Structures are given as structure tokens and as C-alpha cells.
C-alpha positions in Angstrom: -70.8 60.6 81.6 -73.2 58.5 83.6 -76.9 58.1 82.6 -77.8 59.6 85.9 -75.8 62.8 85.2 -77.2 63.0 81.6 -80.8 62.6 82.7 -80.6 64.8 85.8 -80.9 61.8 88.1 -79.1 61.1 91.3 -75.7 59.4 91.3 -76.1 58.4 95.0 -76.4 54.7 95.4 -79.6 53.1 96.6 -79.2 51.8 100.1 -80.8 50.8 103.4 -79.8 53.8 105.7 -81.2 52.7 109.1 -82.5 49.6 110.8 -84.3 49.9 114.1 -85.3 46.7 116.0 -87.5 46.1 118.9 -87.6 42.6 120.3 -90.3 41.3 122.7 -90.6 37.9 124.2 -92.8 36.7 121.3 -92.2 39.1 118.4 -89.6 41.2 116.6 -90.5 44.6 115.1 -88.0 46.1 112.6 -88.2 49.5 110.8 -86.1 49.6 107.6 -85.4 53.0 106.2 -84.0 53.1 102.7 -83.3 55.8 100.1 -86.2 56.2 97.7 -87.7 58.3 95.0 -91.2 59.6 95.2 -93.5 57.9 92.7 -91.5 54.7 92.8 -92.4 51.4 94.4 -90.1 48.8 96.0 -90.1 45.1 96.7 -88.8 44.0 100.1 -87.4 40.5 100.8 -86.0 38.8 104.0 -84.2 35.6 104.8 -82.2 34.0 107.6 -80.1 32.0 105.1 -77.7 33.9 102.8 -76.9 30.8 100.8 -80.4 31.0 99.2 -80.9 32.7 95.9 -83.0 35.9 96.1 -85.9 34.1 94.4 -86.1 31.8 97.5 -86.2 34.7 100.0 -89.5 35.7 101.8 -91.2 38.4 99.8 -92.5 40.9 102.4 -94.0 43.3 99.8 -94.0 43.5 96.0 -95.1 47.1 95.6 -94.4 49.2 98.6 -94.7 52.9 97.6 -92.0 55.5 98.3 -92.7 58.2 100.8 -94.2 61.4 99.5 -91.9 64.4 99.5 -89.0 62.6 101.1 -85.7 61.0 100.0 -86.1 58.0 102.3 -89.0 55.6 103.0 -89.7 53.6 106.2 -90.9 50.0 105.8 -92.2 48.4 109.0 -91.6 44.7 109.5 -93.7 42.8 112.1 -92.3 39.3 112.2 -95.5 37.7 113.6 -97.8 39.4 111.0 -95.5 38.3 108.2 -94.8 34.7 109.5 -91.1 35.2 109.8 -89.1 33.0 112.2 -87.9 34.7 115.3 -84.2 34.0 114.5 -81.3 36.0 115.8 -80.3 37.0 112.3 -82.5 38.2 109.5 -81.2 39.7 106.3 -83.2 42.2 104.2 -83.0 43.4 100.6 -85.0 46.2 99.0 -85.3 46.3 95.2 -86.7 49.2 93.2 -89.5 48.1 90.9 
């Protein structure tokens, strides 16, 4: 039996479930929605180069709280505010703390 089934936890995999993007002439806005557990916090990373180790990715947040009374959390990304390059491709990873 899995630890999740023995402890009453979920067996559903953690995942990004939706990405919404709005691009303007001088900025990119992205809403990342990921599965989450209330009371948990998450680190969010981004890169435009998948050959880099995760330790070299841009850390966008190191303790983003999960949404209250919900199974998913929305993390807004404003490229200008975070100093991200306005590249055509950007990859994201969310890690539970």
C-alpha cells in the first residue's frame, strides 16, 4: 500500500493544471494554476533554458501559500515585475515545500 493510502492522503499526482497567458507589446502575464493542499506552501521557478539545472532557474517565489478551501492555487506571473526575459518560451516548475 502507498503511504498516501495509509495516511489518508491523496494519490493524485501534483501537477500544473492550467496556464493562461496574455501578451502585450511590452510584457507577458501568465496565470499558473496547480494542484495544492491548504496549509502548504510552494516554490515556483522559471527558465527559458531546459539544459540548466533547477538550481539555476529563476526563483519566482520561495513560499507561495496554497489557496484556502480549494484543491488548486493560482500563481500570477508578471514578467516585467519579476525581471523575466520576454522570450517566446518559458518553462515553469512548482515544488511543494
